PDB file of N, CA, C and O in Angstrom, chain B, residues numbered from 101:
ATOM      1  N   MET B 101     104.106  75.767 168.512  1.00  0.00           N
ATOM      2  CA  MET B 101     103.773  74.743 167.546  1.00  0.00           C
ATOM      3  C   MET B 101     102.331  74.926 167.108  1.00  0.00           C
ATOM      4  O   MET B 101     101.520  75.548 167.795  1.00  0.00           O
ATOM      5  N   ARG B 102     102.047  74.386 165.984  1.00  0.00           N
ATOM      6  CA  ARG B 102     100.723  74.554 165.426  1.00  0.00           C
ATOM      7  C   ARG B 102      99.774  73.475 165.946  1.00  0.00           C
ATOM      8  O   ARG B 102     100.191  72.358 166.253  1.00  0.00           O
ATOM      9  N   PRO B 103      98.491  73.830 166.039  1.00  0.00           N
ATOM     10  CA  PRO B 103      97.507  72.846 166.500  1.00  0.00           C
ATOM     11  C   PRO B 103      97.395  71.638 165.575  1.00  0.00           C
ATOM     12  O   PRO B 103      97.093  70.534 166.028  1.00  0.00           O
ATOM     13  N   LYS B 104      97.638  71.843 164.278  1.00  0.00           N
ATOM     14  CA  LYS B 104      97.558  70.726 163.328  1.00  0.00           C
ATOM     15  C   LYS B 104      98.588  69.661 163.670  1.00  0.00           C
ATOM     16  O   LYS B 104      98.326  68.466 163.533  1.00  0.00           O
ATOM     17  N   PHE B 105      99.755  70.097 164.114  1.00  0.00           N
ATOM     18  CA  PHE B 105     100.811  69.160 164.484  1.00  0.00           C
ATOM     19  C   PHE B 105     100.362  68.282 165.646  1.00  0.00           C
ATOM     20  O   PHE B 105     100.583  67.071 165.642  1.00  0.00           O
ATOM     21  N   PHE B 106      99.726  68.907 166.645  1.00  0.00           N
ATOM     22  CA  PHE B 106      99.257  68.145 167.804  1.00  0.00           C
ATOM     23  C   PHE B 106      98.142  67.181 167.424  1.00  0.00           C
ATOM     24  O   PHE B 106      98.075  66.069 167.949  1.00  0.00           O
ATOM     25  N   ILE B 107      97.275  67.597 166.521  1.00  0.00           N
ATOM     26  CA  ILE B 107      96.193  66.717 166.072  1.00  0.00           C
ATOM     27  C   ILE B 107      96.777  65.512 165.353  1.00  0.00           C
ATOM     28  O   ILE B 107      96.350  64.383 165.593  1.00  0.00           O
ATOM     29  N   ILE B 108      97.737  65.735 164.483  1.00  0.00           N
ATOM     30  CA  ILE B 108      98.373  64.631 163.763  1.00  0.00           C
ATOM     31  C   ILE B 108      99.096  63.709 164.733  1.00  0.00           C
ATOM     32  O   ILE B 108      99.032  62.486 164.604  1.00  0.00           O
ATOM     33  N   LEU B 109      99.784  64.298 165.702  1.00  0.00           N
ATOM     34  CA  LEU B 109     100.490  63.510 166.711  1.00  0.00           C
ATOM     35  C   LEU B 109      99.513  62.676 167.533  1.00  0.00           C
ATOM     36  O   LEU B 109      99.782  61.510 167.819  1.00  0.00           O
ATOM     37  N   LEU B 110      98.391  63.260 167.911  1.00  0.00           N
ATOM     38  CA  LEU B 110      97.382  62.540 168.678  1.00  0.00           C
ATOM     39  C   LEU B 110      96.795  61.387 167.868  1.00  0.00           C
ATOM     40  O   LEU B 110      96.611  60.292 168.398  1.00  0.00           O
ATOM     41  N   ILE B 111      96.507  61.619 166.616  1.00  0.00           N
ATOM     42  CA  ILE B 111      95.972  60.558 165.747  1.00  0.00           C
ATOM     43  C   ILE B 111      96.989  59.435 165.599  1.00  0.00           C
ATOM     44  O   ILE B 111      96.629  58.259 165.646  1.00  0.00           O
ATOM     45  N   ALA B 112      98.252  59.791 165.420  1.00  0.00           N
ATOM     46  CA  ALA B 112      99.294  58.768 165.294  1.00  0.00           C
ATOM     47  C   ALA B 112      99.421  57.960 166.580  1.00  0.00           C
ATOM     48  O   ALA B 112      99.602  56.743 166.537  1.00  0.00           O
ATOM     49  N   PHE B 113      99.326  58.630 167.716  1.00  0.00           N
ATOM     50  CA  PHE B 113      99.422  57.935 169.007  1.00  0.00           C
ATOM     51  C   PHE B 113      98.257  56.968 169.184  1.00  0.00           C
ATOM     52  O   PHE B 113      98.456  55.828 169.605  1.00  0.00           O
ATOM     53  N   ILE B 114      97.043  57.414 168.867  1.00  0.00           N
ATOM     54  CA  ILE B 114      95.869  56.555 168.994  1.00  0.00           C
ATOM     55  C   ILE B 114      95.962  55.382 168.030  1.00  0.00           C
ATOM     56  O   ILE B 114      95.624  54.253 168.388  1.00  0.00           O
ATOM     57  N   ALA B 115      96.420  55.643 166.810  1.00  0.00           N
ATOM     58  CA  ALA B 115      96.576  54.564 165.838  1.00  0.00           C
ATOM     59  C   ALA B 115      97.598  53.548 166.317  1.00  0.00           C
ATOM     60  O   ALA B 115      97.416  52.345 166.130  1.00  0.00           O
ATOM     61  N   TYR B 116      98.672  54.025 166.933  1.00  0.00           N
ATOM     62  CA  TYR B 116      99.675  53.112 167.469  1.00  0.00           C
ATOM     63  C   TYR B 116      99.084  52.262 168.579  1.00  0.00           C
ATOM     64  O   TYR B 116      99.293  51.050 168.619  1.00  0.00           O
ATOM     65  N   LEU B 117      98.347  52.898 169.480  1.00  0.00           N
ATOM     66  CA  LEU B 117      97.755  52.155 170.593  1.00  0.00           C
ATOM     67  C   LEU B 117      96.775  51.098 170.106  1.00  0.00           C
ATOM     68  O   LEU B 117      96.759  49.974 170.608  1.00  0.00           O
ATOM     69  N   LEU B 118      95.957  51.467 169.122  1.00  0.00           N
ATOM     70  CA  LEU B 118      94.956  50.527 168.636  1.00  0.00           C
ATOM     71  C   LEU B 118      95.556  49.446 167.736  1.00  0.00           C
ATOM     72  O   LEU B 118      95.043  48.328 167.685  1.00  0.00           O
ATOM     73  N   GLY B 119      96.614  49.765 167.045  1.00  0.00           N
ATOM     74  CA  GLY B 119      97.165  48.816 166.092  1.00  0.00           C
ATOM     75  C   GLY B 119      98.410  48.097 166.556  1.00  0.00           C
ATOM     76  O   GLY B 119      98.900  47.209 165.858  1.00  0.00           O
ATOM     77  N   ALA B 120      98.927  48.446 167.693  1.00  0.00           N
ATOM     78  CA  ALA B 120     100.178  47.838 168.161  1.00  0.00           C
ATOM     79  C   ALA B 120      99.971  46.380 168.532  1.00  0.00           C
ATOM     80  O   ALA B 120      98.924  45.987 169.047  1.00  0.00           O
ATOM     81  N   LYS B 121     100.987  45.600 168.259  1.00  0.00           N
ATOM     82  CA  LYS B 121     100.954  44.184 168.616  1.00  0.00           C
ATOM     83  C   LYS B 121     101.700  43.952 169.925  1.00  0.00           C
ATOM     84  O   LYS B 121     101.974  42.815 170.307  1.00  0.00           O
ATOM     85  N   ALA B 122     102.022  45.051 170.604  1.00  0.00           N
ATOM     86  CA  ALA B 122     102.800  44.948 171.834  1.00  0.00           C
ATOM     87  C   ALA B 122     101.975  44.389 172.981  1.00  0.00           C
ATOM     88  O   ALA B 122     102.537  43.873 173.947  1.00  0.00           O
ATOM     89  N   GLY B 123     100.673  44.478 172.897  1.00  0.00           N
ATOM     90  CA  GLY B 123      99.826  43.897 173.922  1.00  0.00           C
ATOM     91  C   GLY B 123      99.526  44.834 175.066  1.00  0.00           C
ATOM     92  O   GLY B 123      99.852  46.021 175.034  1.00  0.00           O
ATOM     93  N   THR B 124      98.899  44.275 176.071  1.00  0.00           N
ATOM     94  CA  THR B 124      98.422  45.090 177.181  1.00  0.00           C
ATOM     95  C   THR B 124      99.553  45.639 178.041  1.00  0.00           C
ATOM     96  O   THR B 124      99.398  46.692 178.660  1.00  0.00           O
ATOM     97  N   SER B 125     100.668  44.959 178.090  1.00  0.00           N
ATOM     98  CA  SER B 125     101.761  45.470 178.919  1.00  0.00           C
ATOM     99  C   SER B 125     102.280  46.800 178.375  1.00  0.00           C
ATOM    100  O   SER B 125     102.569  47.718 179.143  1.00  0.00           O
ATOM    101  N   ARG B 126     102.395  46.901 177.062  1.00  0.00           N
ATOM    102  CA  ARG B 126     102.832  48.161 176.454  1.00  0.00           C
ATOM    103  C   ARG B 126     101.770  49.239 176.650  1.00  0.00           C
ATOM    104  O   ARG B 126     102.090  50.397 176.921  1.00  0.00           O
ATOM    105  N   TYR B 127     100.507  48.850 176.512  1.00  0.00           N
ATOM    106  CA  TYR B 127      99.409  49.796 176.715  1.00  0.00           C
ATOM    107  C   TYR B 127      99.447  50.343 178.144  1.00  0.00           C
ATOM    108  O   TYR B 127      99.316  51.548 178.359  1.00  0.00           O
ATOM    109  N   LYS B 128      99.627  49.450 179.113  1.00  0.00           N
ATOM    110  CA  LYS B 128      99.697  49.878 180.513  1.00  0.00           C
ATOM    111  C   LYS B 128     100.902  50.790 180.750  1.00  0.00           C
ATOM    112  O   LYS B 128     100.816  51.752 181.513  1.00  0.00           O
ATOM    113  N   GLU B 129     102.010  50.491 180.104  1.00  0.00           N
ATOM    114  CA  GLU B 129     103.205  51.322 180.236  1.00  0.00           C
ATOM    115  C   GLU B 129     102.960  52.730 179.699  1.00  0.00           C
ATOM    116  O   GLU B 129     103.341  53.717 180.329  1.00  0.00           O
ATOM    117  N   ILE B 130     102.332  52.816 178.550  1.00  0.00           N
ATOM    118  CA  ILE B 130     102.054  54.112 177.928  1.00  0.00           C
ATOM    119  C   ILE B 130     101.040  54.897 178.757  1.00  0.00           C
ATOM    120  O   ILE B 130     101.232  56.087 179.007  1.00  0.00           O
ATOM    121  N   THR B 131      99.974  54.245 179.180  1.00  0.00           N
ATOM    122  CA  THR B 131      98.958  54.957 179.954  1.00  0.00           C
ATOM    123  C   THR B 131      99.484  55.401 181.313  1.00  0.00           C
ATOM    124  O   THR B 131      99.104  56.465 181.801  1.00  0.00           O
ATOM    125  N   SER B 132     100.347  54.610 181.927  1.00  0.00           N
ATOM    126  CA  SER B 132     100.899  55.034 183.216  1.00  0.00           C
ATOM    127  C   SER B 132     101.846  56.228 183.021  1.00  0.00           C
ATOM    128  O   SER B 132     101.885  57.132 183.856  1.00  0.00           O
ATOM    129  N   ALA B 133     102.600  56.230 181.929  1.00  0.00           N
ATOM    130  CA  ALA B 133     103.475  57.368 181.638  1.00  0.00           C
ATOM    131  C   ALA B 133     102.641  58.627 181.385  1.00  0.00           C
ATOM    132  O   ALA B 133     102.973  59.709 181.869  1.00  0.00           O
ATOM    133  N   PHE B 134     101.563  58.475 180.629  1.00  0.00           N
ATOM    134  CA  PHE B 134     100.691  59.606 180.348  1.00  0.00           C
ATOM    135  C   PHE B 134     100.062  60.118 181.634  1.00  0.00           C
ATOM    136  O   PHE B 134     100.003  61.327 181.859  1.00  0.00           O
ATOM    137  N   SER B 135      99.598  59.215 182.470  1.00  0.00           N
ATOM    138  CA  SER B 135      98.946  59.632 183.702  1.00  0.00           C
ATOM    139  C   SER B 135      99.924  60.291 184.661  1.00  0.00           C
ATOM    140  O   SER B 135      99.546  61.212 185.385  1.00  0.00           O
ATOM    141  N   SER B 136     101.164  59.844 184.681  1.00  0.00           N
ATOM    142  CA  SER B 136     102.149  60.487 185.559  1.00  0.00           C
ATOM    143  C   SER B 136     102.458  61.906 185.077  1.00  0.00           C
ATOM    144  O   SER B 136     102.667  62.806 185.891  1.00  0.00           O
ATOM    145  N   VAL B 137     102.486  62.107 183.767  1.00  0.00           N
ATOM    146  CA  VAL B 137     102.696  63.455 183.230  1.00  0.00           C
ATOM    147  C   VAL B 137     101.461  64.312 183.487  1.00  0.00           C
ATOM    148  O   VAL B 137     101.582  65.466 183.898  1.00  0.00           O
ATOM    149  N   TRP B 138     100.281  63.760 183.250  1.00  0.00           N
ATOM    150  CA  TRP B 138      99.027  64.497 183.398  1.00  0.00           C
ATOM    151  C   TRP B 138      98.826  64.949 184.847  1.00  0.00           C
ATOM    152  O   TRP B 138      98.296  66.033 185.088  1.00  0.00           O
ATOM    153  N   ASN B 139      99.244  64.130 185.805  1.00  0.00           N
ATOM    154  CA  ASN B 139      99.041  64.437 187.217  1.00  0.00           C
ATOM    155  C   ASN B 139     100.223  65.153 187.857  1.00  0.00           C
ATOM    156  O   ASN B 139     100.229  65.373 189.069  1.00  0.00           O
ATOM    157  N   ASP B 140     101.208  65.514 187.075  1.00  0.00           N
ATOM    158  CA  ASP B 140     102.353  66.263 187.577  1.00  0.00           C
ATOM    159  C   ASP B 140     101.872  67.627 188.082  1.00  0.00           C
ATOM    160  O   ASP B 140     101.052  68.267 187.423  1.00  0.00           O
ATOM    161  N   PRO B 141     102.365  68.082 189.235  1.00  0.00           N
ATOM    162  CA  PRO B 141     101.901  69.372 189.773  1.00  0.00           C
ATOM    163  C   PRO B 141     102.108  70.557 188.829  1.00  0.00           C
ATOM    164  O   PRO B 141     101.272  71.459 188.783  1.00  0.00           O
ATOM    165  N   LYS B 142     103.197  70.563 188.087  1.00  0.00           N
ATOM    166  CA  LYS B 142     103.435  71.666 187.149  1.00  0.00           C
ATOM    167  C   LYS B 142     102.411  71.660 186.016  1.00  0.00           C
ATOM    168  O   LYS B 142     101.961  72.715 185.568  1.00  0.00           O
ATOM    169  N   VAL B 143     102.051  70.462 185.559  1.00  0.00           N
ATOM    170  CA  VAL B 143     101.061  70.346 184.488  1.00  0.00           C
ATOM    171  C   VAL B 143      99.683  70.747 185.006  1.00  0.00           C
ATOM    172  O   VAL B 143      98.925  71.414 184.303  1.00  0.00           O
ATOM    173  N   LYS B 144      99.359  70.344 186.227  1.00  0.00           N
ATOM    174  CA  LYS B 144      98.081  70.742 186.817  1.00  0.00           C
ATOM    175  C   LYS B 144      97.995  72.263 186.928  1.00  0.00           C
ATOM    176  O   LYS B 144      96.955  72.855 186.640  1.00  0.00           O
ATOM    177  N   LYS B 145      99.087  72.885 187.345  1.00  0.00           N
ATOM    178  CA  LYS B 145      99.116  74.342 187.474  1.00  0.00           C
ATOM    179  C   LYS B 145      98.939  74.997 186.098  1.00  0.00           C
ATOM    180  O   LYS B 145      98.213  75.983 185.967  1.00  0.00           O
ATOM    181  N   ALA B 146      99.597  74.451 185.084  1.00  0.00           N
ATOM    182  CA  ALA B 146      99.478  75.004 183.736  1.00  0.00           C
ATOM    183  C   ALA B 146      98.057  74.836 183.198  1.00  0.00           C
ATOM    184  O   ALA B 146      97.540  75.734 182.533  1.00  0.00           O
ATOM    185  N   ARG B 147      97.424  73.700 183.477  1.00  0.00           N
ATOM    186  CA  ARG B 147      96.040  73.488 183.034  1.00  0.00           C
ATOM    187  C   ARG B 147      95.107  74.489 183.714  1.00  0.00           C
ATOM    188  O   ARG B 147      94.214  75.050 183.078  1.00  0.00           O
ATOM    189  N   LYS B 148      95.321  74.704 184.999  1.00  0.00           N
ATOM    190  CA  LYS B 148      94.495  75.653 185.743  1.00  0.00           C
ATOM    191  C   LYS B 148      94.656  77.063 185.173  1.00  0.00           C
ATOM    192  O   LYS B 148      93.673  77.783 184.999  1.00  0.00           O
ATOM    193  N   GLN B 149      95.891  77.450 184.885  1.00  0.00           N
ATOM    194  CA  GLN B 149      96.153  78.771 184.308  1.00  0.00           C
ATOM    195  C   GLN B 149      95.542  78.891 182.919  1.00  0.00           C
ATOM    196  O   GLN B 149      95.007  79.941 182.565  1.00  0.00           O
ATOM    197  N   ALA B 150      95.618  77.824 182.133  1.00  0.00           N
ATOM    198  CA  ALA B 150      95.037  77.845 180.794  1.00  0.00           C
ATOM    199  C   ALA B 150      93.524  78.020 180.862  1.00  0.00           C
ATOM    200  O   ALA B 150      92.946  78.748 180.054  1.00  0.00           O
ATOM    201  N   LYS B 151      92.880  77.357 181.820  1.00  0.00           N
ATOM    202  CA  LYS B 151      91.436  77.523 181.976  1.00  0.00           C
ATOM    203  C   LYS B 151      91.090  78.966 182.321  1.00  0.00           C
ATOM    204  O   LYS B 151      90.112  79.512 181.810  1.00  0.00           O
ATOM    205  N   LYS B 152      91.894  79.585 183.189  1.00  0.00           N
ATOM    206  CA  LYS B 152      91.659  80.980 183.546  1.00  0.00           C
ATOM    207  C   LYS B 152      91.835  81.882 182.328  1.00  0.00           C
ATOM    208  O   LYS B 152      91.041  82.796 182.105  1.00  0.00           O
ATOM    209  N   ASP B 153      92.880  81.620 181.539  1.00  0.00           N
ATOM    210  CA  ASP B 153      93.138  82.430 180.346  1.00  0.00           C
ATOM    211  C   ASP B 153      92.012  82.292 179.329  1.00  0.00           C
ATOM    212  O   ASP B 153      91.614  83.273 178.701  1.00  0.00           O
ATOM    213  N   VAL B 154      91.500  81.078 179.168  1.00  0.00           N
ATOM    214  CA  VAL B 154      90.403  80.846 178.226  1.00  0.00           C
ATOM    215  C   VAL B 154      89.157  81.581 178.687  1.00  0.00           C
ATOM    216  O   VAL B 154      88.472  82.207 177.878  1.00  0.00           O
ATOM    217  N   ALA B 155      88.856  81.513 179.971  1.00  0.00           N
ATOM    218  CA  ALA B 155      87.680  82.201 180.498  1.00  0.00           C
ATOM    219  C   ALA B 155      87.811  83.711 180.309  1.00  0.00           C
ATOM    220  O   ALA B 155      86.852  84.385 179.933  1.00  0.00           O
ATOM    221  N   LYS B 156      88.991  84.225 180.569  1.00  0.00           N
ATOM    222  CA  LYS B 156      89.238  85.662 180.400  1.00  0.00           C
ATOM    223  C   LYS B 156      89.093  86.061 178.926  1.00  0.00           C
ATOM    224  O   LYS B 156      88.488  87.087 178.615  1.00  0.00           O
ATOM    225  N   GLY B 157      89.644  85.256 178.032  1.00  0.00           N
ATOM    226  CA  GLY B 157      89.545  85.532 176.603  1.00  0.00           C
ATOM    227  C   GLY B 157      88.119  85.435 176.095  1.00  0.00           C
ATOM    228  O   GLY B 157      87.695  86.216 175.243  1.00  0.00           O
ATOM    229  N   ARG B 158      87.375  84.456 176.636  1.00  0.00           N
ATOM    230  CA  ARG B 158      85.979  84.295 176.233  1.00  0.00           C
ATOM    231  C   ARG B 158      85.161  85.520 176.639  1.00  0.00           C
ATOM    232  O   ARG B 158      84.341  86.013 175.864  1.00  0.00           O
ATOM    233  N   LYS B 159      85.390  86.006 177.860  1.00  0.00           N
ATOM    234  CA  LYS B 159      84.667  87.188 178.322  1.00  0.00           C
ATOM    235  C   LYS B 159      85.019  88.412 177.468  1.00  0.00           C
ATOM    236  O   LYS B 159      84.143  89.195 177.102  1.00  0.00           O
ATOM    237  N   LEU B 160      86.297  88.563 177.159  1.00  0.00           N
ATOM    238  CA  LEU B 160      86.737  89.691 176.340  1.00  0.00           C
ATOM    239  C   LEU B 160      86.138  89.619 174.937  1.00  0.00           C
ATOM    240  O   LEU B 160      85.688  90.630 174.398  1.00  0.00           O
ATOM    241  N   ALA B 161      86.135  88.428 174.352  1.00  0.00           N
ATOM    242  CA  ALA B 161      85.581  88.261 173.002  1.00  0.00           C
ATOM    243  C   ALA B 161      84.080  88.539 172.995  1.00  0.00           C
ATOM    244  O   ALA B 161      83.569  89.160 172.062  1.00  0.00           O
ATOM    245  N   ALA B 162      83.378  88.087 174.019  1.00  0.00           N
ATOM    246  CA  ALA B 162      81.935  88.344 174.098  1.00  0.00           C
ATOM    247  C   ALA B 162      81.670  89.828 174.245  1.00  0.00           C
ATOM    248  O   ALA B 162      80.741  90.362 173.639  1.00  0.00           O
ATOM    249  N   LYS B 163      82.477  90.489 175.041  1.00  0.00           N
ATOM    250  CA  LYS B 163      82.327  91.933 175.246  1.00  0.00           C
ATOM    251  C   LYS B 163      82.565  92.696 173.945  1.00  0.00           C
ATOM    252  O   LYS B 163      81.818  93.614 173.607  1.00  0.00           O
ATOM    253  N   GLN B 164      83.613  92.305 173.220  1.00  0.00           N
ATOM    254  CA  GLN B 164      83.922  92.970 171.955  1.00  0.00           C
ATOM    255  C   GLN B 164      82.850  92.685 170.903  1.00  0.00           C
ATOM    256  O   GLN B 164      82.478  93.575 170.139  1.00  0.00           O
ATOM    257  N   ALA B 165      82.357  91.453 170.862  1.00  0.00           N
ATOM    258  CA  ALA B 165      81.325  91.110 169.893  1.00  0.00           C
ATOM    259  C   ALA B 165      80.037  91.867 170.195  1.00  0.00           C
ATOM    260  O   ALA B 165      79.355  92.338 169.285  1.00  0.00           O
ATOM    261  N   LYS B 166      79.715  91.979 171.469  1.00  0.00           N
ATOM    262  CA  LYS B 166      78.494  92.702 171.851  1.00  0.00           C
ATOM    263  C   LYS B 166      78.606  94.169 171.460  1.00  0.00           C
ATOM    264  O   LYS B 166      77.657  94.760 170.944  1.00  0.00           O
ATOM    265  N   ARG B 167      79.780  94.749 171.712  1.00  0.00           N
ATOM    266  CA  ARG B 167      80.005  96.161 171.372  1.00  0.00           C
ATOM    267  C   ARG B 167      79.971  96.357 169.850  1.00  0.00           C
ATOM    268  O   ARG B 167      79.439  97.356 169.364  1.00  0.00           O
ATOM    269  N   ARG B 168      80.527  95.423 169.116  1.00  0.00           N
ATOM    270  CA  ARG B 168      80.625  95.567 167.659  1.00  0.00           C
ATOM    271  C   ARG B 168      79.291  95.346 166.969  1.00  0.00           C
ATOM    272  O   ARG B 168      78.957  96.057 166.021  1.00  0.00           O
ATOM    273  N   PHE B 169      78.530  94.376 167.430  1.00  0.00           N
ATOM    274  CA  PHE B 169      77.296  94.012 166.723  1.00  0.00           C
ATOM    275  C   PHE B 169      76.034  94.611 167.357  1.00  0.00           C
ATOM    276  O   PHE B 169      74.928  94.343 166.888  1.00  0.00           O
ATOM    277  N   SER B 170      76.181  95.402 168.398  1.00  0.00           N
ATOM    278  CA  SER B 170      75.005  96.023 169.016  1.00  0.00           C
ATOM    279  C   SER B 170      74.811  97.434 168.523  1.00  0.00           C
ATOM    280  O   SER B 170      73.869  98.109 168.937  1.00  0.00           O
TER     281      SER B 170
END
């Protein structure tokens, strides 16, 4: 999926949370669902792997940029 889709989805979610008339009970329900997903062991593992991939990509990009522009 494209990053633009996630940005739009995030904005819609925040707008719903801020504009909903459902009250604090709905807010607590949504935040607890989000926190249970965020703290899921599989999600934690994926976040850890993503951080490693980003660090590896950053090092590779810096190496290539240094080689290209030096």
